[in-house]
TIGU-80267 format. One record per residue (C-alpha): residue number from 1; residue in three letters; z, y, x negated. Coordinates in Angstrom, 2 decimals. Layout:
<fiza n="NUM" res="Ala" Z="Z" Y="Y" X="X"/>
...
END
This chain:
<fiza n="1" res="Met" Z="0.00" Y="0.00" X="0.00"/>
<fiza n="2" res="Lys" Z="-0.60" Y="3.58" X="-1.02"/>
<fiza n="3" res="Leu" Z="0.92" Y="6.81" X="0.21"/>
<fiza n="4" res="Leu" Z="-0.91" Y="9.83" X="1.60"/>
<fiza n="5" res="Ile" Z="1.08" Y="13.04" X="1.94"/>
<fiza n="6" res="Lys" Z="0.36" Y="16.15" X="4.02"/>
<fiza n="7" res="Pro" Z="2.87" Y="18.79" X="2.83"/>
<fiza n="8" res="Asn" Z="1.59" Y="21.85" X="4.71"/>
<fiza n="9" res="Gly" Z="5.18" Y="22.51" X="5.76"/>
<fiza n="10" res="Gly" Z="6.54" Y="22.05" X="2.25"/>
<fiza n="11" res="Met" Z="8.64" Y="19.18" X="0.87"/>
<fiza n="12" res="Ala" Z="12.12" Y="18.53" X="-0.47"/>
<fiza n="13" res="Gly" Z="13.86" Y="15.38" X="-1.68"/>
<fiza n="14" res="Asp" Z="15.67" Y="14.71" X="1.60"/>
<fiza n="15" res="Met" Z="12.46" Y="15.28" X="3.58"/>
<fiza n="16" res="Phe" Z="10.59" Y="12.72" X="1.50"/>
<fiza n="17" res="Thr" Z="13.33" Y="10.12" X="2.00"/>
<fiza n="18" res="Ala" Z="13.46" Y="10.84" X="5.74"/>
<fiza n="19" res="Gly" Z="9.68" Y="10.45" X="5.87"/>
<fiza n="20" res="Leu" Z="9.93" Y="6.97" X="4.33"/>
<fiza n="21" res="Val" Z="12.39" Y="5.99" X="7.07"/>
<fiza n="22" res="Ser" Z="9.95" Y="7.34" X="9.65"/>
<fiza n="23" res="Leu" Z="7.27" Y="5.16" X="8.05"/>
<fiza n="24" res="Gly" Z="9.41" Y="2.08" X="8.67"/>
<fiza n="25" res="Ala" Z="11.86" Y="1.72" X="5.76"/>
<fiza n="26" res="Asp" Z="15.27" Y="0.34" X="6.72"/>
<fiza n="27" res="Phe" Z="17.69" Y="3.25" X="6.88"/>
<fiza n="28" res="Gly" Z="20.70" Y="0.93" X="6.74"/>
<fiza n="29" res="Asp" Z="19.70" Y="-0.41" X="3.32"/>
<fiza n="30" res="Met" Z="18.76" Y="3.04" X="2.07"/>
<fiza n="31" res="Arg" Z="22.00" Y="4.56" X="3.33"/>
<fiza n="32" res="Asn" Z="24.02" Y="1.87" X="1.53"/>
<fiza n="33" res="Ala" Z="22.34" Y="2.78" X="-1.75"/>
<fiza n="34" res="Met" Z="22.68" Y="6.51" X="-1.15"/>
<fiza n="35" res="Met" Z="26.37" Y="6.14" X="-0.29"/>
<fiza n="36" res="Ala" Z="26.87" Y="4.11" X="-3.47"/>
<fiza n="37" res="Ala" Z="25.35" Y="7.03" X="-5.39"/>
<fiza n="38" res="Ala" Z="27.58" Y="9.50" X="-3.56"/>
<fiza n="39" res="Glu" Z="30.70" Y="7.49" X="-4.39"/>
<fiza n="40" res="Lys" Z="30.01" Y="8.11" X="-8.07"/>
<fiza n="41" res="Leu" Z="30.40" Y="11.83" X="-7.37"/>
<fiza n="42" res="Gly" Z="32.91" Y="12.14" X="-4.55"/>
<fiza n="43" res="Thr" Z="32.59" Y="11.44" X="-0.83"/>
<fiza n="44" res="Ala" Z="29.65" Y="11.97" X="1.46"/>
<fiza n="45" res="Tyr" Z="28.46" Y="11.90" X="5.03"/>
<fiza n="46" res="Ile" Z="24.91" Y="10.59" X="5.37"/>
<fiza n="47" res="Asp" Z="23.15" Y="10.18" X="8.69"/>
<fiza n="48" res="Leu" Z="19.71" Y="10.28" X="10.24"/>
<fiza n="49" res="Lys" Z="18.57" Y="11.94" X="13.47"/>
<fiza n="50" res="Lys" Z="15.34" Y="12.57" X="15.34"/>
<fiza n="51" res="Thr" Z="14.16" Y="16.08" X="16.09"/>
<fiza n="52" res="Asp" Z="12.47" Y="17.05" X="19.36"/>
<fiza n="53" res="Asp" Z="9.01" Y="16.52" X="17.84"/>
<fiza n="54" res="Gly" Z="9.86" Y="12.98" X="16.73"/>
<fiza n="55" res="Ser" Z="10.44" Y="13.80" X="13.07"/>
<fiza n="56" res="Ser" Z="13.15" Y="12.10" X="11.04"/>
<fiza n="57" res="Gln" Z="15.82" Y="14.42" X="9.65"/>
<fiza n="58" res="Leu" Z="18.24" Y="13.30" X="6.96"/>
<fiza n="59" res="Leu" Z="21.70" Y="14.84" X="6.97"/>
<fiza n="60" res="Ile" Z="23.61" Y="14.69" X="3.67"/>
<fiza n="61" res="Val" Z="26.95" Y="16.37" X="3.11"/>
<fiza n="62" res="Leu" Z="28.42" Y="15.74" X="-0.35"/>
<fiza n="63" res="Asn" Z="32.03" Y="16.63" X="-1.08"/>
<fiza n="64" res="Ser" Z="32.74" Y="16.69" X="-4.78"/>
<fiza n="65" res="Ser" Z="35.36" Y="18.44" X="-6.88"/>
<fiza n="66" res="Arg" Z="33.11" Y="18.19" X="-9.92"/>
<fiza n="67" res="Arg" Z="31.71" Y="21.41" X="-11.29"/>
<fiza n="68" res="His" Z="28.77" Y="19.80" X="-13.05"/>
<fiza n="69" res="Leu" Z="27.12" Y="16.49" X="-13.90"/>
<fiza n="70" res="Ala" Z="25.38" Y="15.81" X="-17.20"/>
<fiza n="71" res="Ala" Z="21.79" Y="14.67" X="-16.70"/>
<fiza n="72" res="Gly" Z="22.50" Y="11.84" X="-19.11"/>
<fiza n="73" res="Glu" Z="25.27" Y="10.68" X="-16.80"/>
<fiza n="74" res="Ala" Z="22.93" Y="11.00" X="-13.83"/>
<fiza n="75" res="Lys" Z="20.57" Y="8.64" X="-15.65"/>
<fiza n="76" res="Glu" Z="23.38" Y="6.16" X="-16.25"/>
<fiza n="77" res="Ile" Z="24.37" Y="6.32" X="-12.58"/>
<fiza n="78" res="Leu" Z="20.78" Y="5.58" X="-11.56"/>
<fiza n="79" res="Leu" Z="20.49" Y="2.66" X="-13.99"/>
<fiza n="80" res="Gly" Z="23.68" Y="1.17" X="-12.55"/>
<fiza n="81" res="Leu" Z="22.40" Y="1.59" X="-9.00"/>
<fiza n="82" res="Phe" Z="19.08" Y="0.00" X="-9.91"/>
<fiza n="83" res="Asp" Z="20.97" Y="-3.04" X="-11.21"/>
<fiza n="84" res="Ser" Z="23.29" Y="-3.22" X="-8.18"/>
<fiza n="85" res="Phe" Z="20.42" Y="-3.10" X="-5.71"/>
<fiza n="86" res="Asn" Z="17.99" Y="-5.24" X="-7.75"/>
<fiza n="87" res="Ile" Z="15.32" Y="-2.54" X="-7.93"/>
<fiza n="88" res="Arg" Z="12.05" Y="-3.75" X="-9.42"/>
<fiza n="89" res="Glu" Z="10.84" Y="-2.28" X="-12.69"/>
<fiza n="90" res="Lys" Z="8.00" Y="-0.12" X="-11.40"/>
<fiza n="91" res="Tyr" Z="10.34" Y="1.56" X="-8.91"/>
<fiza n="92" res="Arg" Z="13.02" Y="2.01" X="-11.59"/>
<fiza n="93" res="Asp" Z="10.39" Y="3.73" X="-13.71"/>
<fiza n="94" res="Phe" Z="9.46" Y="5.93" X="-10.75"/>
<fiza n="95" res="Gly" Z="13.07" Y="7.03" X="-10.22"/>
<fiza n="96" res="Leu" Z="13.68" Y="7.77" X="-13.89"/>
<fiza n="97" res="Arg" Z="10.38" Y="9.66" X="-14.02"/>
<fiza n="98" res="Ile" Z="11.56" Y="11.99" X="-11.22"/>
<fiza n="99" res="Leu" Z="14.75" Y="12.81" X="-13.12"/>
<fiza n="100" res="Asp" Z="12.97" Y="13.28" X="-16.44"/>
<fiza n="101" res="Ile" Z="10.33" Y="15.60" X="-14.95"/>
<fiza n="102" res="Leu" Z="12.97" Y="17.74" X="-13.27"/>
<fiza n="103" res="Val" Z="15.24" Y="18.04" X="-16.31"/>
<fiza n="104" res="Lys" Z="12.35" Y="18.98" X="-18.60"/>
<fiza n="105" res="Ala" Z="11.05" Y="21.50" X="-16.06"/>
<fiza n="106" res="Glu" Z="14.46" Y="23.17" X="-15.76"/>
<fiza n="107" res="Arg" Z="14.79" Y="23.36" X="-19.53"/>
<fiza n="108" res="Arg" Z="11.34" Y="24.90" X="-19.87"/>
<fiza n="109" res="Ala" Z="12.00" Y="27.31" X="-16.99"/>
<fiza n="110" res="His" Z="15.06" Y="28.67" X="-18.78"/>
<fiza n="111" res="Arg" Z="12.89" Y="29.51" X="-21.77"/>
<fiza n="112" res="Glu" Z="9.81" Y="30.86" X="-20.00"/>
<fiza n="113" res="Tyr" Z="11.66" Y="32.90" X="-17.38"/>
<fiza n="114" res="Asn" Z="14.31" Y="34.18" X="-19.81"/>
<fiza n="115" res="Ile" Z="17.12" Y="32.76" X="-17.73"/>
<fiza n="116" res="Val" Z="20.41" Y="33.32" X="-19.49"/>
<fiza n="117" res="Val" Z="22.25" Y="30.09" X="-20.32"/>
<fiza n="118" res="His" Z="26.04" Y="30.24" X="-20.64"/>
<fiza n="119" res="Asp" Z="28.09" Y="27.81" X="-22.69"/>
<fiza n="120" res="Asn" Z="31.02" Y="27.86" X="-20.27"/>
<fiza n="121" res="His" Z="30.50" Y="25.02" X="-17.79"/>
<fiza n="122" res="Asn" Z="33.20" Y="26.23" X="-15.44"/>
<fiza n="123" res="His" Z="31.11" Y="28.94" X="-13.82"/>
<fiza n="124" res="Ser" Z="29.66" Y="28.32" X="-10.38"/>
<fiza n="125" res="His" Z="26.02" Y="27.88" X="-9.47"/>
<fiza n="126" res="Asn" Z="23.83" Y="27.86" X="-6.40"/>
<fiza n="127" res="Asn" Z="23.15" Y="24.42" X="-4.87"/>
<fiza n="128" res="Ser" Z="19.56" Y="24.31" X="-6.07"/>
<fiza n="129" res="His" Z="20.23" Y="25.34" X="-9.67"/>
<fiza n="130" res="Trp" Z="20.45" Y="23.31" X="-12.82"/>
<fiza n="131" res="His" Z="21.81" Y="24.41" X="-16.18"/>
<fiza n="132" res="Ala" Z="19.63" Y="22.99" X="-18.95"/>
<fiza n="133" res="His" Z="20.26" Y="22.66" X="-22.67"/>
<fiza n="134" res="Asp" Z="18.24" Y="21.19" X="-25.52"/>
<fiza n="135" res="Asp" Z="17.79" Y="17.60" X="-24.31"/>
<fiza n="136" res="Ile" Z="18.43" Y="15.37" X="-21.32"/>
<fiza n="137" res="Glu" Z="21.87" Y="14.37" X="-22.60"/>
<fiza n="138" res="Glu" Z="22.94" Y="18.02" X="-22.72"/>
<fiza n="139" res="Ala" Z="21.32" Y="19.16" X="-19.47"/>
<fiza n="140" res="Phe" Z="23.78" Y="19.87" X="-16.70"/>
<fiza n="141" res="Leu" Z="23.44" Y="19.82" X="-12.93"/>
<fiza n="142" res="His" Z="25.69" Y="22.39" X="-11.31"/>
<fiza n="143" res="Glu" Z="26.52" Y="21.60" X="-7.67"/>
<fiza n="144" res="Ala" Z="23.21" Y="19.72" X="-7.49"/>
<fiza n="145" res="Gln" Z="24.59" Y="16.27" X="-8.17"/>
<fiza n="146" res="Asp" Z="22.95" Y="14.98" X="-5.00"/>
<fiza n="147" res="Ile" Z="19.76" Y="14.53" X="-7.05"/>
<fiza n="148" res="Val" Z="20.92" Y="10.93" X="-7.67"/>
<fiza n="149" res="Ile" Z="21.27" Y="10.45" X="-3.90"/>
<fiza n="150" res="Asp" Z="17.74" Y="11.78" X="-3.32"/>
<fiza n="151" res="Ile" Z="16.27" Y="9.60" X="-6.07"/>
<fiza n="152" res="Ile" Z="17.89" Y="6.30" X="-5.05"/>
<fiza n="153" res="Gly" Z="16.88" Y="6.97" X="-1.44"/>
<fiza n="154" res="Ala" Z="13.26" Y="7.57" X="-2.43"/>
<fiza n="155" res="Val" Z="13.20" Y="4.53" X="-4.72"/>
<fiza n="156" res="Met" Z="14.71" Y="2.22" X="-2.11"/>
<fiza n="157" res="Gly" Z="12.36" Y="3.44" X="0.60"/>
<fiza n="158" res="Met" Z="9.26" Y="3.04" X="-1.55"/>
<fiza n="159" res="Glu" Z="10.27" Y="-0.47" X="-2.58"/>
<fiza n="160" res="Glu" Z="11.19" Y="-1.52" X="0.96"/>
<fiza n="161" res="Leu" Z="7.74" Y="-0.48" X="2.17"/>
<fiza n="162" res="Asp" Z="6.07" Y="-2.02" X="-0.89"/>
<fiza n="163" res="Ile" Z="4.22" Y="1.24" X="-1.57"/>
<fiza n="164" res="Glu" Z="2.83" Y="1.73" X="-5.05"/>
<fiza n="165" res="Pro" Z="4.58" Y="4.69" X="-6.76"/>
<fiza n="166" res="Glu" Z="1.48" Y="6.85" X="-6.52"/>
<fiza n="167" res="Ala" Z="0.09" Y="9.16" X="-3.83"/>
<fiza n="168" res="Asp" Z="-2.75" Y="11.43" X="-2.77"/>
<fiza n="169" res="Leu" Z="-2.31" Y="14.79" X="-1.07"/>
<fiza n="170" res="Leu" Z="-4.27" Y="15.60" X="2.07"/>
<fiza n="171" res="Cys" Z="-3.85" Y="19.35" X="1.49"/>
<fiza n="172" res="Pro" Z="-2.25" Y="21.75" X="-0.99"/>
<fiza n="173" res="Val" Z="1.53" Y="21.91" X="-0.74"/>
<fiza n="174" res="Ser" Z="2.95" Y="24.94" X="1.06"/>
<fiza n="175" res="Val" Z="5.67" Y="26.54" X="-1.05"/>
<fiza n="176" res="Gly" Z="6.83" Y="29.23" X="1.37"/>
<fiza n="177" res="Gly" Z="7.52" Y="32.77" X="0.22"/>
<fiza n="178" res="Gly" Z="10.14" Y="35.44" X="-0.22"/>
<fiza n="179" res="His" Z="12.90" Y="35.12" X="-2.79"/>
<fiza n="180" res="Ile" Z="15.68" Y="32.76" X="-3.80"/>
<fiza n="181" res="His" Z="19.11" Y="34.00" X="-4.84"/>
<fiza n="182" res="Phe" Z="21.16" Y="32.10" X="-7.39"/>
<fiza n="183" res="Ser" Z="23.74" Y="32.70" X="-10.11"/>
<fiza n="184" res="His" Z="21.23" Y="34.06" X="-12.61"/>
<fiza n="185" res="Gly" Z="19.69" Y="36.56" X="-10.22"/>
<fiza n="186" res="Thr" Z="16.92" Y="36.80" X="-7.66"/>
<fiza n="187" res="Met" Z="13.48" Y="35.29" X="-8.19"/>
<fiza n="188" res="Ser" Z="10.39" Y="34.89" X="-6.08"/>
<fiza n="189" res="Val" Z="9.30" Y="31.60" X="-4.51"/>
<fiza n="190" res="Pro" Z="8.29" Y="29.17" X="-5.91"/>
<fiza n="191" res="Ala" Z="11.44" Y="28.74" X="-8.00"/>
<fiza n="192" res="Pro" Z="11.02" Y="28.72" X="-11.80"/>
<fiza n="193" res="Ala" Z="11.34" Y="24.93" X="-12.21"/>
<fiza n="194" res="Thr" Z="9.01" Y="24.36" X="-9.26"/>
<fiza n="195" res="Ser" Z="6.44" Y="26.71" X="-10.83"/>
<fiza n="196" res="Val" Z="6.66" Y="24.83" X="-14.13"/>
<fiza n="197" res="Ile" Z="5.98" Y="21.49" X="-12.43"/>
<fiza n="198" res="Leu" Z="3.13" Y="22.87" X="-10.31"/>
<fiza n="199" res="Lys" Z="1.44" Y="24.24" X="-13.40"/>
<fiza n="200" res="Glu" Z="2.11" Y="21.34" X="-15.77"/>
<fiza n="201" res="Tyr" Z="1.01" Y="18.63" X="-13.34"/>
<fiza n="202" res="Gly" Z="-1.84" Y="20.53" X="-11.71"/>
<fiza n="203" res="Ile" Z="-0.48" Y="20.27" X="-8.18"/>
<fiza n="204" res="Glu" Z="-2.46" Y="22.50" X="-5.79"/>
<fiza n="205" res="Trp" Z="-0.33" Y="24.84" X="-3.71"/>
<fiza n="206" res="Thr" Z="-0.46" Y="27.76" X="-1.35"/>
<fiza n="207" res="Lys" Z="1.96" Y="30.46" X="-0.24"/>
<fiza n="208" res="Gly" Z="3.50" Y="30.53" X="3.25"/>
<fiza n="209" res="Pro" Z="3.46" Y="29.85" X="6.10"/>
<fiza n="210" res="Ile" Z="6.87" Y="31.58" X="6.27"/>
<fiza n="211" res="Glu" Z="8.98" Y="33.71" X="3.96"/>
<fiza n="212" res="Arg" Z="11.50" Y="31.19" X="2.67"/>
<fiza n="213" res="Glu" Z="11.57" Y="28.40" X="0.08"/>
<fiza n="214" res="Leu" Z="9.83" Y="25.31" X="1.48"/>
<fiza n="215" res="Phe" Z="9.06" Y="23.38" X="-1.70"/>
<fiza n="216" res="Thr" Z="12.03" Y="22.55" X="-3.92"/>
<fiza n="217" res="Pro" Z="12.18" Y="21.47" X="-7.57"/>
<fiza n="218" res="Thr" Z="13.16" Y="17.96" X="-6.46"/>
<fiza n="219" res="Gly" Z="10.20" Y="17.82" X="-4.07"/>
<fiza n="220" res="Ala" Z="7.93" Y="18.99" X="-6.88"/>
<fiza n="221" res="Ala" Z="9.34" Y="16.37" X="-9.28"/>
<fiza n="222" res="Ile" Z="8.68" Y="13.62" X="-6.71"/>
<fiza n="223" res="Leu" Z="5.05" Y="14.67" X="-6.24"/>
<fiza n="224" res="Ala" Z="4.58" Y="14.90" X="-10.00"/>
<fiza n="225" res="Ala" Z="6.12" Y="11.45" X="-10.51"/>
<fiza n="226" res="Leu" Z="3.69" Y="10.10" X="-7.89"/>
<fiza n="227" res="Gly" Z="0.74" Y="11.70" X="-9.71"/>
<fiza n="228" res="Ala" Z="-0.16" Y="13.41" X="-6.44"/>
<fiza n="229" res="Lys" Z="-3.46" Y="15.32" X="-6.33"/>
<fiza n="230" res="Val" Z="-5.39" Y="16.75" X="-3.40"/>
<fiza n="231" res="Lys" Z="-8.15" Y="14.43" X="-2.12"/>
<fiza n="232" res="Ser" Z="-9.93" Y="16.54" X="0.47"/>
<fiza n="233" res="Asn" Z="-12.52" Y="13.86" X="1.27"/>
<fiza n="234" res="Ile" Z="-10.05" Y="11.41" X="2.82"/>
<fiza n="235" res="Asp" Z="-10.76" Y="10.77" X="6.51"/>
<fiza n="236" res="Leu" Z="-7.76" Y="9.25" X="8.29"/>
<fiza n="237" res="Asn" Z="-10.08" Y="7.79" X="10.93"/>
<fiza n="238" res="Ile" Z="-11.79" Y="5.78" X="8.21"/>
<fiza n="239" res="Val" Z="-8.83" Y="4.75" X="6.05"/>
<fiza n="240" res="Lys" Z="-6.90" Y="3.69" X="9.19"/>
<fiza n="241" res="Pro" Z="-3.23" Y="4.25" X="8.23"/>
<fiza n="242" res="Val" Z="-0.90" Y="1.32" X="8.78"/>
<fiza n="243" res="Ser" Z="1.94" Y="3.69" X="9.62"/>
<fiza n="244" res="Lys" Z="2.62" Y="7.42" X="10.02"/>
<fiza n="245" res="Gly" Z="5.89" Y="9.19" X="9.28"/>
<fiza n="246" res="Leu" Z="7.13" Y="12.67" X="10.15"/>
<fiza n="247" res="Ala" Z="10.06" Y="14.41" X="8.50"/>
<fiza n="248" res="Arg" Z="11.87" Y="17.72" X="8.54"/>
<fiza n="249" res="Gly" Z="14.48" Y="19.35" X="6.34"/>
<fiza n="250" res="Thr" Z="18.00" Y="20.32" X="7.27"/>
<fiza n="251" res="Lys" Z="16.69" Y="23.20" X="9.42"/>
<fiza n="252" res="Val" Z="13.95" Y="22.77" X="12.01"/>
<fiza n="253" res="Leu" Z="11.57" Y="25.64" X="11.38"/>
<fiza n="254" res="Glu" Z="8.43" Y="26.83" X="13.17"/>
<fiza n="255" res="Ile" Z="6.19" Y="25.08" X="10.65"/>
<fiza n="256" res="Pro" Z="4.48" Y="21.69" X="10.52"/>
<fiza n="257" res="Pro" Z="6.64" Y="18.68" X="9.62"/>
<fiza n="258" res="Leu" Z="6.02" Y="16.70" X="6.46"/>
<fiza n="259" res="Glu" Z="3.48" Y="13.96" X="7.25"/>
<fiza n="260" res="Leu" Z="3.37" Y="10.67" X="5.35"/>
<fiza n="261" res="Tyr" Z="0.77" Y="7.96" X="5.85"/>
<fiza n="262" res="Met" Z="0.87" Y="4.40" X="4.54"/>
<fiza n="263" res="Val" Z="-2.60" Y="2.95" X="3.94"/>
<fiza n="264" res="Leu" Z="-4.12" Y="-0.16" X="2.41"/>
<fiza n="265" res="Lys" Z="-5.40" Y="0.64" X="-1.08"/>
<fiza n="266" res="Lys" Z="-8.65" Y="-1.22" X="-0.34"/>
<fiza n="267" res="Asn" Z="-9.41" Y="1.30" X="2.43"/>
<fiza n="268" res="Leu" Z="-9.39" Y="4.26" X="0.05"/>
END
């Protein structure tokens, strides 16, 4: 199976995972893995609901007293989870690729956007911000530890559906607009790390359709790890998807939902 993605309403890590459930992945199994990830960090509430338009919406509330999580530790947590849930090698590689892409992008964003890096790891950060140092072992996630929850959810869903860890895009990804506010200041959308990934991996994108962030660094890292490129010549009537999934983020906005399609590779 192969994945087709239509992100004209943007994409985030939780949206992608919710979309896999909408495609048919077992949420019970995925939730068990995601809760196991959360228990490494604190306590969490994880649930799934349906919106009025039939989209899946993942609700994750993580309660953690930790101020930061080293990216090297995040990698160790993922490796342990992969062992506990018997994740196959190609899906392990996919999960580690997401983390590696995101850490490297954050590190590069600090350099290219002249973001000041402090040595004191007790200061607070916005939920979407990472604090990156010289290598993955010294890169820190500040109040963004749920990256391990997003990754294990995505990995479990992909494996459950037996989808190859690769994808095509049916349209450019919508990144939104406006500005984001975090501990190092205010910057325009897309966020620095997202911009780095879009540029480095040649992912086509467009502004809008509303003035808020719709495409997160985690969403960008997932698309990059999938090698996702726009294939404008794909006709869904011809490729005949086996399943269609719809997903929304934590807020239901007046934009299209994320659309995922599972297709037989021989039909592409």
